[in-house]
C-alpha positions as CSV (number, residue, x, y, z in Angstrom):
1,M,17.3,13.6,-4.6
2,K,20.9,13.2,-5.8
3,K,21.4,10.6,-3.1
4,L,18.3,8.8,-4.2
5,M,19.5,8.5,-7.8
6,K,22.9,7.6,-6.7
7,G,21.3,4.7,-4.7
8,L,19.4,3.5,-7.8
9,V,22.7,3.3,-9.8
10,A,24.3,1.4,-7.1
11,S,21.4,-0.7,-6.4
12,A,22.5,-3.7,-8.4
13,L,25.7,-3.8,-6.5
14,V,24.0,-3.4,-3.1
15,V,21.6,-6.3,-3.7
16,A,24.5,-8.4,-4.9
17,M,26.6,-7.6,-1.8
18,A,23.5,-8.5,0.5
19,A,22.4,-11.6,-1.3
20,P,23.8,-15.0,-0.2
21,V,26.2,-16.8,-2.5
22,F,24.7,-20.0,-4.1
23,S,27.2,-22.8,-4.8
24,A,26.9,-25.8,-6.8
25,P,25.1,-28.6,-5.3
26,K,26.7,-31.5,-3.5
27,K,26.6,-34.8,-5.4
28,G,23.6,-37.1,-4.5
29,G,20.7,-36.2,-7.1
30,L,18.4,-33.5,-7.6
31,T,15.4,-32.4,-5.4
32,D,12.1,-32.2,-7.5
33,I,10.2,-29.1,-6.7
34,E,6.8,-28.4,-8.2
35,I,5.4,-24.8,-8.0
36,W,1.9,-23.7,-9.1
37,Y,2.3,-20.0,-9.7
38,G,0.0,-17.0,-10.6
39,A,1.2,-15.7,-13.9
40,A,1.9,-12.0,-14.1
41,A,0.3,-11.9,-17.5
42,S,-1.8,-14.9,-17.9
43,E,-2.9,-14.1,-21.4
44,A,0.7,-14.3,-22.7
45,G,1.4,-18.0,-22.0
46,P,3.4,-19.9,-19.5
47,V,7.2,-19.9,-18.7
48,P,8.7,-21.5,-21.9
49,S,10.2,-25.0,-21.5
50,D,13.7,-23.7,-22.5
51,W,13.8,-21.0,-20.0
52,V,17.4,-20.4,-18.8
53,G,16.2,-20.4,-15.1
54,Y,15.6,-24.1,-15.1
55,K,19.3,-24.7,-15.9
56,I,20.4,-22.3,-13.3
57,V,18.5,-23.6,-10.4
58,K,19.6,-27.2,-11.4
59,D,23.2,-26.4,-11.6
60,K,23.4,-24.0,-8.6
61,L,20.7,-25.4,-6.3
62,G,20.3,-29.1,-7.2
63,I,16.7,-28.5,-7.9
64,N,14.6,-30.0,-10.8
65,L,12.0,-27.3,-11.1
66,K,8.4,-28.0,-12.4
67,L,6.3,-24.9,-13.0
68,T,2.5,-24.9,-13.7
69,A,0.4,-21.7,-14.3
70,L,-2.7,-21.6,-12.3
71,P,-5.9,-20.5,-14.1
72,S,-6.4,-16.7,-14.4
73,S,-9.6,-16.5,-12.6
74,E,-9.6,-17.0,-8.7
75,G,-12.6,-19.2,-8.8
76,D,-10.9,-21.6,-11.3
77,Q,-7.7,-21.2,-9.2
78,D,-9.8,-22.5,-6.2
79,T,-11.2,-25.4,-8.0
80,K,-7.9,-26.7,-9.0
81,V,-6.2,-26.3,-5.7
82,N,-9.4,-27.9,-4.0
83,A,-9.3,-30.8,-6.3
84,A,-5.6,-31.4,-5.7
85,A,-6.1,-31.3,-2.0
86,A,-9.0,-33.7,-2.2
87,A,-6.6,-36.1,-4.2
88,N,-3.8,-35.5,-1.7
89,A,-1.9,-34.1,-4.7
90,L,-1.1,-30.6,-3.8
91,P,2.2,-29.4,-5.3
92,D,5.1,-28.4,-3.1
93,L,4.6,-24.7,-3.4
94,F,1.5,-23.0,-4.7
95,M,-0.4,-19.7,-4.8
96,V,-3.7,-19.9,-2.7
97,S,-6.7,-17.6,-2.2
98,D,-7.5,-16.7,1.3
99,A,-10.7,-18.8,1.5
100,V,-9.0,-22.0,0.3
101,F,-6.0,-21.2,2.5
102,Q,-8.2,-21.1,5.7
103,K,-9.8,-24.4,4.6
104,L,-6.5,-26.2,4.0
105,V,-5.1,-25.0,7.3
106,Q,-8.2,-26.6,9.0
107,Q,-7.7,-29.8,7.1
108,K,-3.9,-29.9,8.1
109,M,-2.9,-29.8,4.3
110,L,-0.4,-27.0,4.8
111,A,3.0,-26.9,6.5
112,P,4.1,-24.2,8.9
113,V,6.6,-21.9,7.4
114,D,7.9,-20.0,10.7
115,D,11.2,-21.7,10.2
116,M,11.6,-20.7,6.6
117,Y,11.9,-17.0,7.4
118,K,15.3,-17.2,8.9
119,L,16.4,-19.6,6.1
120,M,15.9,-16.8,3.6
121,P,16.9,-13.4,5.2
122,N,17.4,-11.5,2.1
123,R,13.8,-12.4,0.7
124,T,12.3,-12.0,4.1
125,A,13.6,-8.5,4.6
126,K,12.0,-7.5,1.2
127,L,8.9,-9.3,1.3
128,Y,7.6,-10.5,4.7
129,D,7.1,-8.0,7.5
130,K,5.1,-8.4,10.6
131,D,1.7,-7.5,9.0
132,S,2.5,-10.2,6.3
133,K,3.3,-12.8,8.9
134,A,0.3,-12.1,11.0
135,F,-2.0,-12.3,8.0
136,T,-0.9,-16.1,7.5
137,T,-0.8,-16.9,11.2
138,V,-3.4,-19.2,12.6
139,G,-3.1,-19.9,16.2
140,K,0.6,-19.5,16.9
141,K,1.9,-20.6,13.5
142,S,2.4,-19.1,10.1
143,Y,1.1,-21.3,7.3
144,G,1.8,-19.1,4.3
145,L,4.3,-16.8,2.7
146,A,2.3,-13.6,2.0
147,Q,3.9,-11.1,-0.4
148,P,2.7,-7.5,-0.7
149,G,0.7,-6.5,-3.8
150,S,-0.3,-2.9,-4.4
151,I,1.6,0.1,-3.2
152,V,0.3,1.3,0.3
153,R,0.8,4.4,2.4
154,N,1.2,6.5,-1.0
155,E,-0.5,9.7,0.4
156,G,0.6,12.2,2.9
157,V,0.1,15.6,4.6
158,L,1.5,18.5,2.5
159,I,1.9,22.1,3.5
160,R,3.0,25.2,1.6
161,K,6.5,25.8,2.8
162,D,6.7,29.1,0.8
163,W,3.7,30.2,2.8
164,L,5.1,29.3,6.0
165,D,8.3,31.3,5.1
166,K,6.2,34.4,4.1
167,L,4.4,34.5,7.5
168,G,7.4,33.5,9.5
169,L,5.8,30.3,10.7
170,K,7.4,26.9,11.7
171,V,6.1,23.6,10.5
172,P,3.2,22.8,12.9
173,K,3.3,19.6,15.0
174,T,0.1,19.4,17.1
175,T,-3.5,19.7,16.1
176,D,-3.6,23.3,17.9
177,E,-0.4,24.5,15.9
178,F,-2.0,23.1,12.7
179,F,-5.1,25.1,13.5
180,E,-3.1,28.3,14.1
181,V,-1.2,27.8,10.7
182,M,-4.5,27.2,9.0
183,K,-5.9,30.5,10.6
184,A,-2.8,32.3,9.4
185,F,-3.1,31.1,6.0
186,T,-6.6,32.0,5.7
187,E,-6.3,35.6,7.3
188,K,-2.8,36.8,6.5
189,D,-2.5,36.8,2.8
190,P,0.3,34.2,2.3
191,D,0.2,34.6,-1.4
192,G,0.8,38.3,-1.2
193,N,-2.0,39.3,-3.9
194,G,-4.0,41.5,-1.4
195,K,-7.1,39.3,-1.6
196,A,-8.8,37.2,0.9
197,D,-8.7,34.1,-1.3
198,T,-6.7,31.5,0.5
199,Y,-7.5,29.0,3.1
200,G,-5.8,26.8,5.6
201,Y,-7.0,23.4,4.7
202,G,-8.4,21.7,1.5
203,A,-10.4,18.6,1.1
204,F,-13.3,16.9,-0.6
205,L,-15.7,14.2,0.5
206,E,-13.9,11.2,-0.8
207,L,-16.0,8.5,0.6
208,A,-15.3,4.7,0.4
209,A,-16.2,1.6,2.5
210,T,-13.0,2.0,4.4
211,N,-13.6,5.7,4.9
212,E,-17.2,6.6,5.6
213,G,-18.3,9.8,7.1
214,L,-16.1,12.7,6.0
215,G,-13.7,10.7,3.9
216,K,-10.0,10.0,3.9
217,R,-8.9,13.7,3.1
218,L,-9.7,14.4,6.6
219,D,-8.2,11.2,8.1
220,P,-5.1,13.1,9.4
221,I,-7.4,15.0,11.7
222,F,-9.3,12.0,12.7
223,G,-6.0,10.1,13.0
224,A,-4.7,12.6,15.6
225,F,-7.6,11.4,17.7
226,G,-7.0,7.7,17.1
227,V,-10.1,7.1,15.0
228,A,-8.9,7.2,11.3
229,G,-10.9,5.2,8.9
230,T,-14.1,3.4,9.4
231,W,-13.0,0.4,11.4
232,D,-10.6,-0.2,14.3
233,L,-9.0,-3.7,13.7
234,S,-6.1,-3.1,16.0
235,S,-7.2,-5.7,18.5
236,K,-10.1,-8.0,19.6
237,K,-10.6,-5.6,22.7
238,T,-11.1,-2.5,20.7
239,A,-12.4,-3.9,17.4
240,G,-15.5,-2.1,15.9
241,L,-16.7,1.1,14.3
242,N,-14.7,4.1,15.0
243,I,-17.9,6.3,15.0
244,N,-18.9,4.6,18.3
245,K,-15.7,5.7,20.0
246,P,-15.8,9.0,22.1
247,E,-12.7,10.0,20.4
248,Y,-14.8,10.2,17.1
249,Y,-16.9,13.0,18.5
250,D,-13.7,14.9,19.7
251,A,-12.4,14.7,16.1
252,L,-15.6,16.0,14.8
253,V,-15.5,18.8,17.2
254,F,-12.2,19.8,15.9
255,V,-13.3,19.6,12.2
256,K,-16.3,21.8,13.1
257,K,-14.0,24.3,14.7
258,M,-12.1,24.5,11.3
259,V,-15.5,25.0,9.6
260,D,-16.7,27.7,11.9
261,A,-13.5,29.6,11.8
262,G,-13.7,29.5,8.0
263,V,-10.0,28.0,7.7
264,I,-11.2,25.2,5.6
265,D,-11.9,25.9,1.9
266,P,-15.7,26.5,2.0
267,N,-16.2,24.5,-1.3
268,W,-14.8,21.3,0.3
269,M,-18.2,19.6,0.4
270,A,-19.1,20.5,-3.2
271,Y,-15.7,19.7,-4.6
272,K,-15.1,16.3,-6.6
273,K,-11.6,15.0,-7.0
274,D,-10.7,17.0,-10.0
275,D,-12.1,20.3,-8.4
276,F,-9.9,19.5,-5.3
277,R,-6.7,19.1,-7.4
278,A,-7.4,22.1,-9.5
279,A,-7.9,24.1,-6.5
280,W,-4.4,23.3,-4.9
281,K,-2.8,24.0,-8.3
282,Q,-4.6,27.4,-8.3
283,G,-3.2,28.3,-4.8
284,R,-6.5,28.0,-2.9
285,F,-5.2,26.4,0.4
286,G,-1.9,25.5,1.9
287,I,-2.5,22.2,3.7
288,M,-3.9,19.1,2.3
289,R,-3.5,15.2,2.1
290,E,-2.6,14.2,-1.4
291,Q,-1.4,11.2,-3.4
292,N,2.3,11.0,-4.3
293,A,1.9,10.9,-8.1
294,A,-1.0,13.2,-8.1
295,Y,1.2,15.7,-6.3
296,A,4.7,15.2,-7.7
297,S,4.4,13.6,-11.2
298,K,5.3,15.8,-14.1
299,A,2.0,16.3,-15.6
300,N,0.2,16.7,-12.2
301,Y,2.8,19.3,-10.8
302,A,3.2,21.3,-14.0
303,P,0.2,23.6,-13.5
304,F,1.2,24.5,-9.9
305,D,4.8,25.0,-11.2
306,A,3.5,27.5,-13.9
307,N,1.2,29.3,-11.5
308,F,3.6,29.5,-8.6
309,P,7.3,29.2,-9.7
310,E,8.4,30.2,-6.3
311,G,5.9,27.9,-4.6
312,E,6.9,24.8,-2.6
313,W,5.0,22.0,-1.0
314,I,6.7,19.9,1.6
315,I,5.6,16.5,3.1
316,V,5.2,16.7,6.9
317,D,4.2,14.6,9.9
318,P,0.5,14.4,10.4
319,P,-0.8,16.4,13.3
320,V,-0.4,14.8,16.9
321,G,-3.6,14.9,19.0
322,P,-4.3,15.7,22.5
323,K,-3.3,12.0,23.7
324,G,-0.2,11.9,21.5
325,K,-1.8,10.0,18.6
326,S,-0.9,10.8,15.0
327,S,-1.7,9.0,11.7
328,C,-2.0,9.9,8.0
329,G,-4.8,7.4,7.9
330,T,-5.5,3.8,7.6
331,Y,-4.0,1.3,5.1
332,T,-4.5,-2.3,4.2
333,Q,-2.5,-4.6,2.1
334,A,-3.5,-7.0,-0.6
335,Y,-1.4,-10.2,-0.3
336,R,-0.4,-12.9,-2.8
337,V,-0.1,-16.0,-0.5
338,Y,2.1,-19.0,-1.4
339,A,1.7,-22.0,0.9
340,V,4.0,-25.1,1.2
341,S,2.0,-28.4,1.2
342,A,2.3,-30.8,4.3
343,K,3.2,-33.4,1.7
344,A,6.2,-31.5,0.7
345,A,7.3,-30.9,4.4
346,K,6.9,-34.7,5.0
347,A,9.3,-35.3,2.1
348,K,11.7,-32.9,3.9
349,K,11.6,-30.3,1.1
350,T,11.0,-27.3,3.2
351,A,14.5,-26.2,3.4
352,K,15.2,-26.6,-0.2
353,I,12.2,-24.6,-1.0
354,A,13.5,-21.8,1.1
355,E,16.7,-22.0,-0.7
356,L,15.0,-21.6,-4.0
357,L,13.0,-18.6,-2.9
358,E,16.0,-16.9,-1.4
359,W,17.7,-17.3,-4.8
360,M,14.6,-15.8,-6.4
361,S,15.2,-12.7,-4.3
362,S,19.0,-12.6,-4.8
363,D,20.5,-10.3,-7.3
364,E,20.6,-13.0,-10.0
365,G,17.1,-14.3,-9.5
366,Y,15.4,-10.9,-9.0
367,Y,16.5,-9.5,-12.3
368,L,16.1,-12.8,-14.2
369,L,12.5,-13.3,-12.9
370,G,11.7,-9.6,-13.2
371,W,13.3,-8.7,-16.5
372,G,14.9,-11.6,-18.2
373,Q,18.6,-12.1,-19.2
374,K,21.0,-9.1,-18.9
375,G,22.3,-8.1,-22.2
376,V,19.6,-10.1,-23.9
377,N,16.3,-8.9,-22.5
378,Y,17.4,-5.7,-20.8
379,V,20.4,-3.5,-20.0
380,F,20.8,-1.2,-17.1
381,N,20.5,2.6,-17.7
382,D,22.7,5.1,-16.0
383,K,20.3,4.9,-13.0
384,G,20.6,1.2,-12.6
385,V,17.2,0.5,-13.9
386,P,16.5,-2.2,-16.4
387,T,15.6,-0.9,-19.9
388,V,15.4,-2.2,-23.4
389,D,17.1,1.1,-24.8
390,G,20.4,-0.1,-26.2
391,L,19.8,-3.8,-26.6
392,P,21.7,-5.5,-29.5
393,D,18.4,-7.0,-30.6
394,P,15.3,-4.8,-29.6
395,S,13.0,-7.8,-30.6
396,K,14.4,-9.6,-27.5
397,G,13.3,-6.8,-25.1
398,F,11.4,-7.8,-22.0
399,T,8.7,-5.4,-23.1
400,E,8.0,-7.2,-26.2
401,S,4.7,-9.3,-26.1
402,A,6.7,-12.4,-27.4
403,N,9.0,-12.3,-24.4
404,I,6.6,-11.7,-21.6
405,P,6.5,-15.4,-20.7
406,L,10.0,-15.1,-19.7
407,T,9.0,-13.0,-16.8
408,Q,5.7,-14.8,-15.8
409,L,7.3,-15.4,-12.2
410,R,8.0,-11.6,-11.6
411,N,5.2,-11.4,-9.1
412,M,7.1,-13.9,-7.0
413,V,10.1,-11.4,-6.5
414,Y,8.7,-7.9,-7.0
415,Y,8.2,-6.0,-3.7
416,N,7.6,-2.4,-5.0
417,G,11.3,-1.5,-4.6
418,D,12.9,1.6,-6.0
419,I,14.1,-0.3,-9.2
420,E,10.7,-1.5,-10.0
421,L,9.1,2.0,-9.5
422,A,11.8,4.2,-11.0
423,A,10.4,3.7,-14.4
424,R,6.9,4.6,-13.2
425,Y,8.1,7.7,-11.3
426,P,11.0,9.1,-13.1
427,T,12.9,12.1,-11.6
428,Y,12.6,15.3,-13.7
429,I,13.2,19.0,-13.8
430,T,10.4,21.2,-13.8
431,D,9.7,23.5,-16.9
432,V,9.4,26.8,-15.2
433,S,10.9,26.9,-11.7
434,H,13.6,24.1,-12.7
435,K,13.1,22.3,-9.5
436,E,14.1,18.6,-9.4
437,M,11.0,16.7,-8.7
438,S,10.4,13.0,-7.9
439,A,7.1,11.1,-7.2
440,L,9.2,8.2,-6.0
441,K,10.9,10.3,-3.5
442,A,7.6,11.7,-2.4
443,L,6.2,8.2,-1.9
444,R,9.1,7.0,0.3
445,E,8.9,10.1,2.5
446,M,5.0,9.6,2.8
447,Q,5.4,5.8,3.6
448,S,7.9,6.9,6.4
449,K,5.2,8.9,8.4
450,A,2.7,7.5,11.0
451,W,0.0,5.4,9.5
452,T,-2.6,3.1,11.0
453,A,-2.6,-0.6,9.9
454,C,-6.1,-1.8,9.2
455,I,-5.2,-5.0,7.3
456,G,-8.3,-6.6,5.8
457,Q,-10.5,-3.5,6.2
458,N,-11.5,-4.0,2.5
459,K,-12.9,-7.4,3.5
460,M,-15.3,-6.0,6.1
461,P,-19.1,-5.9,5.4
462,N,-20.7,-2.8,3.8
463,P,-23.7,-1.3,5.5
464,D,-26.9,-1.5,3.8
465,A,-27.9,1.7,1.9
466,D,-30.1,3.1,4.6
467,V,-27.5,2.8,7.2
468,K,-24.8,4.3,4.9
469,R,-27.0,7.2,4.1
470,F,-28.0,7.8,7.6
471,Y,-24.3,7.9,8.7
472,E,-22.8,9.9,6.0
473,Q,-25.8,12.6,5.9
474,G,-25.6,12.8,9.7
475,V,-22.0,13.7,10.1
476,V,-22.2,16.3,7.3
477,E,-25.2,17.6,8.9
478,F,-23.2,18.2,12.2
479,M,-20.7,20.1,10.1
480,T,-23.1,22.3,8.3
481,G,-25.0,23.2,11.5
482,K,-28.2,21.6,10.5
483,R,-27.7,19.6,13.5
484,A,-26.1,21.0,16.7
485,L,-22.9,19.3,17.6
486,N,-22.9,18.9,21.4
487,P,-22.7,15.9,23.6
488,T,-26.5,15.5,24.0
489,E,-27.3,15.7,20.2
490,W,-24.5,13.5,19.4
491,K,-25.5,10.7,21.8
492,K,-29.1,11.0,20.5
493,W,-27.9,10.8,16.9
494,L,-25.6,8.0,17.7
495,A,-28.3,5.9,19.5
496,E,-30.5,6.3,16.5
497,F,-27.8,5.3,14.0
498,N,-27.3,2.1,16.0
499,S,-31.0,1.4,16.2
500,V,-31.5,1.6,12.6
501,G,-28.7,-0.8,11.7
502,G,-25.5,0.6,12.9
503,K,-25.1,-1.9,15.8
504,A,-26.0,-4.8,13.6
505,W,-23.4,-3.7,11.0
506,E,-20.6,-3.3,13.7
507,D,-21.5,-6.9,15.1
508,A,-21.4,-8.3,11.5
509,G,-17.9,-6.6,11.1
510,I,-16.5,-8.0,14.3
511,K,-17.8,-11.5,13.5
512,T,-16.2,-11.1,9.9
513,A,-12.9,-9.9,11.4
514,K,-12.7,-12.8,13.7
515,E,-13.5,-15.4,11.2
516,L,-10.9,-14.0,8.7
517,R,-8.3,-13.7,11.3
518,L,-8.1,-9.8,10.8
519,I,-8.0,-9.2,14.6
520,K,-5.8,-11.0,17.1
């Protein structure tokens, strides 16, 4: 943890050292670049005309920058962009929705951006990974710069290390080893209270369109068999519903084994989210999948800390299945896409746009767009995080509503880095056990574990109500014993599922995935 905080203190220096040096432009005039941006807070008004950034990019980059805020609603944004495209008047760089993006690619209104990635190495390393590039790739060319939105992979598999130590057990690796640890946690009184009141695994039926069936709390088990989540979007060859794969049955067999052995908290089907979280804080079970802040933030960890001062959860790798597969679950990523118009490329502005974007992600640009001017709108605290505490004039602070227009472009540089998240996830010392805790450290550790990319799964069609009900009730009935879980009964049920609409749902999903370029 101390290393993490030292890293935050030094972050500004690290970024500065890694960022390129931008020198004054050569003589020969300015390059006009027009950007239509998505405002970070549309209700606060546009970037002011006297914004210091205009002068900086003019003096350092030789760019005459023109900024226009897009309408706040996506529908109105689409209307504006479509109208500009129809008039051949698209700006040089603009945010665009996925639906309009596809249309503009077909109309040859966008320029390929593949060559831009290498022109802005610092920005590319922060914002554009292989999934991002794949998201905007049509054919063999990338036609958009896709920046990450929400935080992903923010859950993980946790286990009670104090229970492992009490029983002389090692951290489990495989599904079989996990089962043996679950059994020991259930039968060998790991909390030492002399009562049979602990269980190996805790869960609840957290269902969503991306996690039908038994829900994402059991995804680490299904991930061990290669069938985490509702959909497989890994390739055109394998695309479809995971429930139709033989490995899904194998995963159900393993969960049924947990149920029959009594190693999963017997209340798991009745629990709601709050019940589940109250249960682990009360010491009911020793293995779970949980979210970083729900586990490690001060308010959420406090009850566990009070109940079990000697207790300790650790984040571990998800179990490895019989074929060597392992995954905490699936994840998707919402992207904010910026495109370069073909008109701008024809005017030979592409390299200059890349230079501007690289500057935005440099030390100077990142903090200016994200928080304003140092010493005016923010200062660094002792952890290297921008803050308004200690400003000469607090009314100039970046958090003040009057100053929000100064950071309307922050979504063009934010990448969910430690600096951005440090305020949301502060490090603290627990009240009872005096342990140092950090939800940010937990997040980074969870993100480092094995996950299954399922980019765009949130755009897949939902089943109709009858199919959804048949699906979710069916798998639960196999767990409760209302239906016998054996190959014959499973095949019979699966055939009925597909006949009542499951196959039509899968076909519609594959068609959607192809149309939206979710599978390659």
